[in-house]
C-alpha positions in Angstrom: 68.9 108.2 -41.5 67.0 109.5 -44.4 66.9 113.1 -43.4 70.1 113.9 -45.3 72.1 114.2 -42.1 75.7 113.6 -43.1 77.5 114.0 -39.8 76.8 115.3 -36.2 78.5 117.9 -34.0 78.7 117.0 -30.3 79.3 120.0 -28.1 78.6 121.0 -24.5 76.6 124.1 -23.5 78.0 126.5 -20.9 81.5 126.5 -19.4 82.5 123.0 -20.3 81.9 119.9 -22.5 80.8 117.6 -19.7 81.6 117.5 -15.9 80.6 113.8 -15.5 78.1 112.0 -13.4 76.2 114.0 -10.8 77.8 112.6 -7.7 75.2 114.4 -5.4 72.5 112.1 -6.8 72.1 109.7 -3.8 69.3 107.8 -5.5 71.4 107.0 -8.5 74.3 105.7 -6.4 72.1 103.7 -4.2 71.2 101.4 -7.1 67.5 101.6 -6.2 64.5 102.6 -8.3 62.1 105.3 -7.2 59.7 102.6 -6.0 62.2 101.4 -3.4 61.9 103.5 -0.3 63.4 101.4 2.4 67.0 101.0 1.6 67.9 99.1 4.8 65.7 96.1 4.1 67.2 95.3 0.7 70.3 93.1 0.8 73.5 94.0 -1.3 72.9 91.3 -3.9 69.5 92.6 -4.8 70.7 96.2 -4.9 73.5 95.1 -7.2 71.1 93.3 -9.6 68.8 96.3 -9.5 71.7 98.7 -10.2 73.0 96.6 -13.1 70.1 97.5 -15.4 70.6 101.2 -14.7 74.3 100.9 -15.6 73.5 99.0 -18.8 71.0 101.7 -19.7 73.7 104.4 -19.3 76.1 102.4 -21.4 73.5 102.1 -24.1 73.1 105.9 -24.2 76.9 106.3 -24.8 77.0 103.4 -27.3 74.3 105.1 -29.3 76.9 107.7 -30.3 79.3 105.1 -31.5 76.6 103.2 -33.3 75.2 106.2 -35.1 75.5 105.5 -38.8 77.0 108.9 -39.6 80.3 110.3 -38.1 80.1 112.2 -34.9 82.6 115.0 -34.2 83.1 116.0 -30.6 84.3 119.6 -30.0 85.5 119.8 -26.5 86.0 122.9 -24.4 86.4 123.5 -20.7 86.0 120.5 -18.4 85.8 117.0 -19.8 85.6 114.8 -16.8 84.8 111.2 -16.0 81.7 110.3 -18.1 82.6 113.2 -20.3 85.7 111.3 -21.3 83.6 108.2 -22.0 81.2 110.2 -24.1 84.0 111.8 -26.1 85.6 108.4 -26.7 82.4 107.3 -28.5 82.8 110.0 -31.1 84.6 109.3 -34.3 86.6 112.6 -34.4 87.7 114.6 -31.3 89.1 118.1 -31.2 89.4 120.6 -28.4 90.0 124.2 -27.5 93.0 125.5 -25.5 90.8 125.7 -22.4 89.9 122.0 -22.4 90.9 120.0 -19.3 90.6 116.3 -19.2 90.4 114.0 -16.2 89.2 110.5 -15.2 88.1 111.2 -11.6 87.3 107.5 -10.9 91.0 106.7 -11.0 91.8 109.4 -8.6 89.0 108.4 -6.2 89.5 104.6 -6.2 92.7 103.5 -7.8 95.5 106.0 -8.5 95.8 108.6 -5.8 98.4 110.5 -8.0 96.0 110.8 -10.9 96.0 114.2 -12.5 94.3 116.2 -15.2 95.8 116.2 -18.6 96.0 119.2 -21.0 95.1 119.7 -24.7 98.7 119.2 -25.6 98.9 115.9 -23.8 95.6 114.9 -25.3 97.0 115.6 -28.8 100.2 113.8 -28.0 98.5 110.6 -26.9 96.0 110.7 -29.7 92.9 111.4 -27.7 92.2 114.5 -29.9 93.4 115.0 -33.4 93.4 118.8 -33.4 93.5 121.8 -31.1 91.8 125.0 -32.2 93.6 128.3 -32.2 91.3 129.7 -29.6 88.2 128.9 -27.7 86.2 131.1 -30.0 87.6 129.3 -33.1 86.6 125.8 -31.8 83.2 125.6 -33.6 84.7 127.0 -36.8 87.4 124.3 -36.7 84.8 121.6 -36.1 82.6 122.9 -38.9 85.6 122.6 -41.3 85.9 118.9 -40.5 82.1 118.5 -40.8 82.0 120.2 -44.1 84.7 117.9 -45.5 82.8 114.9 -44.4 79.5 116.1 -45.7 81.0 116.7 -49.2 81.6 113.0 -49.6 79.2 110.3 -50.7 76.9 109.4 -47.8 77.2 105.7 -48.9 81.0 105.8 -48.7 81.0 107.6 -45.4 78.5 105.3 -43.6 80.2 102.2 -45.0 83.6 103.4 -43.9 82.4 104.1 -40.4 80.8 100.7 -40.2 83.9 99.0 -41.4 86.2 100.8 -39.0 84.1 100.0 -36.0 83.8 96.3 -37.1 87.5 95.9 -37.8 88.5 97.4 -34.4 86.9 94.5 -32.6 87.7 91.6 -35.0 90.6 90.0 -36.7 92.1 91.2 -40.0 90.6 88.2 -41.8 87.1 89.0 -40.4 87.6 92.7 -41.3 88.4 91.8 -44.9 85.3 89.6 -45.1 83.2 92.4 -43.7 84.5 95.1 -46.1 84.1 92.6 -49.0 80.5 92.3 -48.2 80.1 96.0 -47.8 81.9 96.8 -51.0 80.0 94.3 -53.0 77.0 96.6 -52.7 78.5 100.0 -51.9 80.7 100.0 -55.1 77.6 99.7 -57.2 76.5 103.2 -56.2 76.2 106.0 -58.8 78.2 108.1 -56.2 81.4 106.5 -57.4 81.2 107.9 -60.9 80.1 111.3 -59.5 83.1 111.4 -57.1 85.5 110.4 -59.9 84.2 113.1 -62.3 84.5 115.7 -59.5 88.0 114.6 -58.6 89.1 115.0 -62.2 87.6 118.5 -62.4 85.1 117.5 -65.0 82.1 118.8 -63.0 81.8 121.7 -60.6 80.4 120.6 -57.3 78.9 117.2 -56.6 75.5 116.6 -55.0 74.8 113.2 -53.7 71.4 111.7 -53.3 70.5 111.4 -49.5 70.3 108.0 -48.0 66.9 106.4 -47.7 65.2 106.3 -44.3 65.7 103.1 -42.4 62.8 100.7 -42.7 61.0 99.7 -39.5 58.5 97.1 -38.5 
């Protein structure tokens, strides 16, 4: 916050968005730290307790995307598997290219032997993505159109809207109304409201909003 970042584009480099956890990492799946060399002498309960902090750390890395104060747009191409699905779920907007392939391999490995990949059309049908680009090459252009629309809005309105949506998802309607009332009691005092109104009525050409201030820290 404070660097005038209005939104974030989340993409994968290479052939796919994300192929998931590296299942060849034996040290990761052992639940042990680099300091633990003798796996056989540590009982399962202690391994479990040691592994828990690692899992929580991984969860925090994904939650950071959801908790980011500005919207995150995930543009998905190629493989989006396992942890890649989890990562995409943390984004506020998801779109994909025709080459995208989605899969939750954990269900295939442990629960549902008949689990299968799902296609961009299926992802659109179930609401996992909101748009499919015309081609793989057009994916970034399509994502940038969405990002540009977000960035043209008041940064106060955008960050308050995201905060309210995330809060209301996990709370009752009454709690959500209380939350947005508190948010609006300050957000509606912004000068951005008048600027947006004038722009909407065509009384000014283009609207530039003042960037948000940097978050204060101890």
